[in-house]
C-alpha positions in Angstrom: 27.2 88.6 93.4 27.0 85.4 92.6 25.9 83.0 89.4 23.8 80.2 89.0 23.8 78.7 86.4 20.7 75.7 85.2 22.6 72.8 83.5 19.8 71.0 81.4 19.6 66.8 81.0 17.7 64.2 79.5 17.6 60.6 81.2 20.4 61.3 83.4 22.4 62.9 80.9 23.6 66.5 80.8 23.2 68.2 76.7 25.6 69.8 75.1 23.6 73.0 75.7 24.1 72.5 79.7 28.2 72.6 79.2 27.7 75.9 77.3 25.5 77.4 79.8 28.4 76.6 82.5 31.5 78.0 80.1 29.4 81.2 79.9 28.7 81.4 83.3 31.9 81.0 84.2 33.2 83.8 82.0 30.7 86.3 83.4 31.8 84.8 87.5 35.6 85.6 86.2 34.0 89.6 85.0 32.2 89.5 88.5 35.2 87.9 90.8 33.1 85.2 92.0 32.1 81.7 91.8 29.9 79.6 89.6 27.3 76.8 91.4 25.5 74.8 88.7 22.1 73.2 89.3 21.4 70.0 88.0 18.0 68.4 88.5 17.9 64.3 87.9 21.2 64.9 85.8 24.1 63.3 85.1 28.1 63.3 86.5 28.9 66.5 87.9 32.6 66.4 87.0 31.5 67.3 83.6 29.8 70.1 84.9 33.6 70.9 86.5 34.8 70.4 83.4 33.6 73.8 82.2 33.9 75.9 85.2 31.3 75.0 87.7 33.1 75.6 91.2 29.9 73.4 92.9 26.8 71.7 91.5 23.8 71.4 93.6 22.5 67.7 92.8 18.7 67.7 93.1 17.1 64.2 92.4 13.2 64.0 93.0 10.9 61.8 90.6 8.5 64.0 91.1 10.7 66.1 88.5 10.9 63.9 86.0 9.4 64.6 83.0 10.4 68.6 82.7 7.8 70.7 84.3 8.2 74.5 84.0 6.2 75.8 87.1 8.1 72.8 89.1 11.5 73.6 88.0 11.0 77.7 88.2 10.7 77.1 91.9 13.2 74.4 92.3 15.8 77.1 90.6 14.5 79.8 92.9 14.8 78.2 95.5 18.5 77.5 94.7 19.1 81.1 93.4 17.5 82.4 96.9 20.0 79.6 98.8 22.8 80.6 97.2 22.2 84.2 97.0 22.8 84.3 93.3 22.1 87.9 91.5 22.6 86.3 88.3 21.2 83.3 86.8 21.6 81.9 83.7 19.8 79.5 81.2 19.7 78.4 77.7 17.3 79.6 75.2 16.0 75.9 74.3 12.1 75.7 74.4 12.0 74.2 77.8 13.9 77.2 79.2 11.8 79.9 77.6 8.8 77.7 79.3 10.1 78.5 82.4 12.3 81.7 82.6 9.5 83.8 82.8 7.6 82.2 86.3 11.4 82.1 87.4 11.5 85.6 86.8 8.7 86.1 88.8 10.0 84.3 91.5 13.0 86.2 91.8 11.7 89.9 91.7 14.0 89.5 88.0 14.7 90.9 85.2 14.8 88.7 82.2 16.5 88.7 79.1 16.4 86.0 76.5 18.6 84.8 72.8 21.9 86.7 74.7 24.8 86.3 72.4 27.9 87.2 74.5 29.3 88.6 77.7 27.6 91.3 79.4 28.5 94.3 77.6 29.0 96.1 81.6 28.0 94.9 84.9 28.0 98.5 85.9 25.1 99.2 85.0 24.5 95.7 83.9 23.8 95.3 80.1 23.7 92.6 77.6 23.6 91.9 74.1 21.0 89.7 72.1 19.3 89.3 69.1 15.8 90.9 68.3 13.5 90.7 65.1 14.2 87.0 64.6 17.7 87.3 64.8 17.6 89.5 62.4 19.1 92.5 64.9 21.0 93.1 68.0 20.0 95.2 70.6 21.6 96.2 73.9 19.3 95.9 77.0 20.3 97.3 80.7 19.2 94.9 83.5 18.2 97.1 86.5 16.6 94.9 88.9 19.0 93.2 92.0 18.6 89.6 90.3 19.2 88.9 86.8 18.2 86.2 84.9 19.6 85.7 81.4 18.5 83.0 78.5 21.8 82.2 76.8 21.5 82.3 72.8 22.7 78.7 71.9 25.9 78.1 70.0 26.8 82.0 71.0 29.5 81.7 73.6 31.1 77.6 72.6 32.5 75.7 75.0 34.9 76.3 77.3 37.3 74.2 78.8 38.1 75.5 83.2 38.5 72.1 84.9 37.5 73.1 87.9 37.5 70.3 90.5 33.8 70.7 91.5 32.4 69.6 94.6 29.0 68.6 95.0 26.3 69.3 97.5 22.8 67.9 97.8 20.0 70.2 97.6 16.1 69.4 98.8 13.6 71.7 97.5 10.3 72.3 99.4 7.8 71.2 96.3 4.0 72.0 96.8 0.9 71.2 95.1 0.9 74.3 93.2 4.3 73.4 91.4 2.4 70.9 89.8 -1.3 72.9 88.6 0.0 71.6 85.1 0.1 68.0 84.8 2.6 66.5 82.2 0.5 63.6 80.5 3.0 61.9 78.6 6.1 63.2 76.0 6.7 61.8 72.5 10.5 61.5 71.5 12.1 61.9 68.2 13.7 59.1 67.6 16.4 60.8 65.6 20.1 59.7 66.0 20.9 63.0 66.5 18.5 65.4 67.7 17.3 68.9 66.3 18.1 70.8 69.4 21.4 68.9 69.6 23.0 69.4 66.5 25.6 71.2 64.8 24.0 70.6 61.4 20.8 70.4 60.2 19.7 69.1 56.8 15.7 69.6 56.1 13.8 68.9 53.1 10.6 70.7 51.4 8.1 69.7 48.8 10.3 69.9 46.2 11.1 66.0 47.5 7.6 65.3 46.2 7.1 62.7 48.2 8.2 60.7 51.7 9.0 58.0 49.5 12.5 60.3 48.8 13.4 61.0 51.7 16.3 58.6 51.9 18.6 61.4 50.5 18.0 63.6 52.9 18.9 60.7 55.5 21.9 59.4 53.9 23.3 63.3 54.1 22.5 63.8 57.3 24.6 60.3 57.9 27.3 61.4 56.3 27.4 64.7 58.0 26.4 63.6 61.6 23.3 65.9 61.2 19.9 65.7 62.5 16.9 65.3 60.0 14.4 68.3 59.7 11.4 69.7 57.2 9.4 72.3 56.4 5.5 72.7 57.9 3.9 72.2 54.8 5.7 68.7 54.9 5.0 67.8 58.5 1.3 68.9 57.7 0.7 66.5 55.2 2.6 63.9 56.5 5.6 63.1 55.1 7.4 63.5 58.2 6.9 63.5 62.1 6.4 67.1 63.6 9.3 66.7 65.9 10.8 67.6 62.8 9.2 70.5 61.4 11.4 73.6 62.3 10.7 77.1 62.1 8.5 80.3 63.6 6.0 77.3 64.8 8.3 74.6 64.9 11.4 74.1 66.3 14.0 77.2 66.2 17.0 76.4 64.6 20.8 77.8 65.8 23.1 75.2 64.1 26.8 75.9 62.7 25.4 74.8 59.3 21.3 74.7 58.0 20.8 72.7 54.7 17.3 73.3 53.0 17.0 70.9 50.3 13.8 71.7 48.0 12.4 74.3 50.3 11.4 77.8 48.9 11.9 79.5 51.9 8.5 81.5 53.4 9.3 84.4 55.9 7.7 82.0 58.8 10.9 79.2 57.9 13.3 81.9 57.7 12.4 83.2 60.9 12.9 80.2 62.6 16.0 78.9 60.8 17.8 82.7 60.7 20.1 82.4 63.6 22.2 79.3 61.8 25.5 80.1 61.1 26.0 79.1 57.5 22.8 78.3 55.3 22.8 76.8 51.9 19.9 76.1 50.0 19.4 73.7 46.9 16.3 74.5 45.1 15.4 74.5 41.1 13.9 77.8 41.4 16.0 80.4 41.1 13.8 83.3 41.9 13.1 80.9 45.9 13.1 83.5 48.5 16.0 81.1 50.2 18.7 82.0 47.9 18.6 85.5 49.6 19.1 84.7 52.9 21.5 81.8 52.1 25.1 82.2 52.4 25.6 79.4 49.6 22.9 78.2 47.3 22.7 75.4 44.3 20.1 75.8 42.1 19.7 72.6 40.3 17.3 69.5 40.4 17.5 68.0 44.2 17.0 64.8 42.3 20.4 65.3 40.6 22.3 67.4 43.3 21.7 65.6 46.2 22.8 61.8 45.1 26.4 63.6 43.7 27.1 65.6 46.8 26.3 62.2 49.0 28.9 60.7 46.4 31.6 63.2 47.0 31.4 63.3 50.6 31.6 59.8 51.2 34.5 59.4 49.0 35.9 63.1 50.9 35.3 60.9 54.4 36.8 57.5 53.1 40.2 59.8 51.7 40.6 61.1 55.6 38.9 58.5 57.8 
């Protein structure tokens, strides 16, 4: 029962979630006493994948596969899984992978479980634990199909170095017109220094900031912490911030190690989208704001007074520890 892992990349560079997926695949492979094969589609340096446990890397280089196309990628990964005889396929739980995963599962006649949080509870039968109800609970699900597709939740497993000397092999999948029945017309990319998808820390602002002209405080805090900036849905709807920064159930899901919400009351849709974050901090002048019930730490105060002082203290702390 070999393990295949799809490694996400962008513009020839592997994403951090790709290394986490390989680390997780390595953990499963050790349990099953088998090897890990990674598939990289227009990816980066294959030796980076070996660092986290990939024994072999299938390199796919094809201009037709850029940008990401869920149908085509599902077909390519399915072909790789069949060629390698893989009975476990590991993906991440990113937006792209969640788009592709059901198509891949159909191609492989496989059972699929997303948002998996740890290594399998058992392998005979094959059972995995995953988050459910917008990360409010956990369930253990048995996958009974011969082939299993697993979507690993972000930041659930972490990066674990194995330092394997990965071999590389060119892989040329057969592509058909059916793989491109959905055409990618254009791709709009966020210009943040740190993207929400890859961020360990996210600083998010809401209507409590009163206008786009006051976002400098959020951006300054994000720069100090090396964080990504985000916003609530009303803020993006009003045009204060780009829609690429909208986080929540109807925006981008966030599973950062630290999520700081400034001037966000905490509507249920917003909380559902950021609930997977490990530590949540809220700054709001309304002590009855719903966010305080979900937060690990809270500051009741005016953002226009709290943030400048917080930024000043963090700058001083960084200077002392530089």
